C-alpha positions in Angstrom: 104.0 -68.5 -108.6 105.1 -65.8 -105.7 106.7 -62.8 -106.5 107.8 -62.1 -103.1 109.1 -64.9 -101.0 109.7 -64.6 -97.2 110.4 -60.8 -97.3 110.7 -59.2 -93.7 111.9 -55.8 -93.8 111.5 -52.9 -91.0 112.0 -49.6 -92.4 112.8 -46.7 -89.6 111.5 -43.3 -89.9 113.9 -40.8 -91.3 116.1 -43.7 -93.3 117.6 -43.2 -96.6 116.8 -46.9 -98.0 117.8 -48.2 -101.5 116.1 -51.6 -102.5 118.2 -53.1 -105.5 118.3 -56.0 -107.6 118.2 -56.9 -111.3 115.2 -57.2 -113.7 112.6 -59.5 -112.1 113.9 -59.3 -108.6 111.2 -58.3 -106.9 112.1 -54.8 -106.0 109.5 -52.9 -107.3 106.8 -55.6 -106.5 108.0 -54.9 -102.7 107.7 -51.2 -103.4 104.2 -51.2 -104.4 103.4 -53.2 -101.5 104.0 -50.3 -99.1 101.0 -48.0 -100.4 98.6 -50.6 -101.5 99.1 -50.6 -104.9 99.7 -54.3 -104.4 98.3 -56.4 -101.6 100.1 -59.4 -100.1 98.6 -62.7 -100.3 100.0 -64.2 -97.3 102.0 -62.3 -94.3 101.2 -58.5 -93.5 102.4 -54.9 -94.2 102.3 -52.5 -91.5 102.3 -48.7 -92.1 103.0 -46.6 -88.9 101.8 -49.6 -87.1 98.4 -49.8 -89.0 97.4 -53.0 -91.4 97.6 -51.7 -94.9 95.0 -53.9 -95.9 92.5 -52.1 -93.7 93.1 -48.9 -95.7 92.7 -47.6 -99.4 95.3 -46.5 -101.6 94.3 -42.7 -101.3 94.4 -43.0 -97.6 98.1 -44.2 -97.7 98.9 -42.1 -100.4 98.9 -39.6 -97.2 101.3 -41.6 -95.5 103.8 -43.1 -98.3 103.9 -41.5 -101.7 104.9 -43.5 -104.6 106.6 -42.0 -107.7 106.3 -44.1 -110.8 109.4 -44.8 -113.3 107.9 -43.3 -116.3 106.6 -39.8 -114.9 103.8 -39.5 -117.8 101.7 -42.1 -115.9 100.9 -39.6 -113.3 100.6 -36.5 -115.3 97.1 -35.5 -116.7 96.5 -32.0 -115.8 96.5 -28.9 -117.7 99.4 -26.9 -115.8 102.0 -27.7 -113.4 100.3 -25.8 -110.9 96.8 -27.9 -111.3 99.0 -31.0 -111.3 100.6 -30.3 -108.1 97.3 -29.2 -106.7 95.5 -31.9 -107.7 96.2 -34.5 -104.9 95.7 -32.1 -102.1 92.5 -30.5 -103.6 91.0 -34.5 -104.1 91.6 -35.3 -100.6 89.2 -32.3 -99.4 91.6 -30.1 -97.9 90.4 -26.5 -98.1 91.9 -23.8 -100.8 94.5 -22.0 -98.8 95.8 -25.5 -97.5 95.7 -26.9 -101.0 98.0 -23.2 -102.3 100.3 -23.7 -99.4 101.0 -27.4 -100.1 101.2 -27.1 -104.0 103.5 -23.6 -103.7 106.1 -25.4 -101.4 106.2 -28.7 -103.4 106.7 -26.4 -106.3 109.5 -24.5 -105.0 111.2 -27.5 -103.5 111.3 -29.1 -107.1 112.6 -25.8 -108.7 109.6 -25.4 -111.0 108.5 -22.1 -110.1 109.2 -20.7 -113.2 107.4 -23.4 -115.5 104.2 -23.3 -112.9 101.9 -22.5 -115.8 103.5 -24.8 -118.4 101.6 -28.0 -119.6 103.5 -30.9 -117.7 103.6 -33.1 -121.1 105.4 -30.4 -123.2 107.9 -30.4 -120.7 111.6 -32.4 -120.9 111.7 -35.6 -119.5 113.9 -34.3 -116.4 111.3 -31.7 -115.7 108.3 -34.1 -116.3 110.2 -36.2 -113.3 110.2 -33.0 -111.3 106.7 -32.3 -111.8 105.6 -36.0 -110.7 107.7 -35.9 -107.6 106.1 -32.6 -106.8 102.7 -34.0 -107.2 103.5 -36.7 -104.7 105.4 -34.4 -102.1 102.6 -32.1 -102.1 100.8 -34.5 -100.3 103.4 -34.2 -97.6 103.9 -38.0 -97.1 106.0 -39.3 -94.6 107.8 -41.5 -96.4 108.6 -41.2 -100.2 109.0 -44.1 -102.7 110.6 -43.5 -105.7 111.1 -46.1 -108.6 114.2 -45.7 -110.8 114.0 -41.9 -110.6 116.9 -41.1 -112.8 116.1 -43.3 -115.8 116.5 -41.5 -119.0 118.2 -38.3 -117.3 121.6 -36.9 -118.0 124.3 -36.7 -115.7 123.5 -33.2 -114.6 119.9 -33.9 -114.2 120.2 -36.9 -112.3 122.7 -35.1 -110.0 120.3 -32.0 -109.5 117.5 -34.3 -108.8 119.0 -36.3 -106.3 120.4 -33.6 -104.4 116.7 -32.4 -103.9 116.0 -36.0 -102.7 118.6 -35.4 -100.4 117.2 -32.2 -99.1 113.7 -34.0 -98.6 115.6 -37.0 -96.3 117.8 -34.3 -94.3 114.2 -32.6 -93.6 113.0 -35.7 -92.4 111.3 -37.6 -95.0 112.1 -41.4 -95.4 113.2 -42.1 -98.7 113.0 -45.6 -100.3 114.9 -45.8 -103.6 114.1 -48.3 -105.8 117.1 -48.6 -108.7 120.1 -50.8 -110.2 122.3 -47.6 -110.3 124.9 -48.6 -107.7 126.4 -45.3 -107.9 123.3 -43.5 -106.7 123.3 -45.9 -104.0 126.9 -45.6 -103.0 126.6 -42.1 -103.0 123.1 -41.4 -101.3 122.0 -44.2 -99.4 122.4 -45.4 -95.8 121.1 -48.8 -96.0 121.0 -51.3 -98.7 118.5 -54.2 -99.4 119.7 -56.4 -102.2 116.7 -58.6 -103.7 116.7 -61.6 -106.1 114.3 -64.0 -107.1 111.8 -62.4 -105.0 113.8 -62.6 -101.6 115.8 -60.3 -99.7 119.5 -61.7 -100.1 121.3 -58.8 -97.9 120.3 -56.2 -95.8 123.2 -54.0 -94.6 124.2 -50.5 -94.1 125.8 -49.2 -97.5 129.4 -50.1 -96.8 128.6 -53.3 -96.0 127.0 -54.1 -98.9 129.3 -53.0 -101.2 132.0 -55.0 -99.5 130.7 -58.2 -100.9 131.2 -57.8 -104.8 130.5 -61.3 -105.4 127.0 -61.1 -104.0 126.1 -58.0 -106.1 127.4 -59.7 -109.5 125.4 -63.1 -108.6 122.4 -60.3 -107.8 123.1 -59.0 -111.4 124.3 -55.3 -110.1 127.2 -53.7 -111.2 129.3 -52.1 -108.5 130.6 -48.4 -109.5 133.9 -48.3 -111.0 135.4 -46.6 -107.9 134.2 -49.7 -105.5 135.9 -52.1 -108.3 139.1 -50.5 -108.2 139.5 -49.7 -104.4 139.0 -53.7 -104.4 141.9 -54.4 -106.8 143.7 -51.9 -104.6 143.5 -53.3 -101.4 146.1 -55.7 -102.0 148.6 -52.5 -101.6 146.5 -51.7 -98.5 143.7 -49.7 -99.6 140.3 -49.8 -97.8 137.7 -52.1 -99.7 134.6 -50.1 -98.3 135.3 -47.0 -100.4 132.3 -45.3 -102.0 132.8 -42.4 -103.7 136.1 -41.0 -106.0 136.5 -38.4 -103.3 137.0 -40.9 -101.1 139.4 -42.8 -103.1 141.6 -39.5 -103.6 141.7 -39.2 -100.0 142.6 -43.1 -99.1 145.2 -42.8 -101.8 147.0 -39.2 -100.5 146.4 -39.4 -96.8 150.0 -41.0 -96.5 151.0 -37.7 -98.2 150.4 -35.7 -94.9 152.1 -37.8 -92.8 
């Protein structure tokens, strides 16, 4: 049985793409093809114009970094610093370059105060940051994150997503695998909706949220603010509201006239 069916997808440099869908939709399967963790049985995957099937996972990891949903699947070193240094050292970089990359990744992820702590002794939120730091130390051009906010409280999730936004602003292509539509509305520029192994929608974010019926059929729950905007469209409110701030502006803009 095919997990993916007729998927055609081009990801441009610098995009912030969300791949969304319910459980079993194929979104994680698709993501694992991007860095060679899975290989297609038909068709092809090109990474920067090169056939992924001709490269090892280690070679692809220099270009496409993959952060697993469970950070404990990536953590095994004695300290945070050792963890973040492992990847660059493992590909044969010299000591000063390994240190530069590790120090940068630790700083980006706000881990300087705990660099000497054992990773597995940290909270889930901090373990997640360490796992991301260990990937960005490889300085990939593309960063794939599988459900990065699972198990985090609202503050931890907001802080993590702000860091990911900064990485995107600095030029890293982001592929966010999630079913959390609030994150998609607030951060992604493009949305791919998957259902039963197929891409059923590929749109800019506002376009994706304009079809609530499709989202629900795809087992996705639109954010409350989007649902409210659709209900208020009967009195002239725009349907393509993505955030509470946008809804407040929409409802009050007439007061300034």
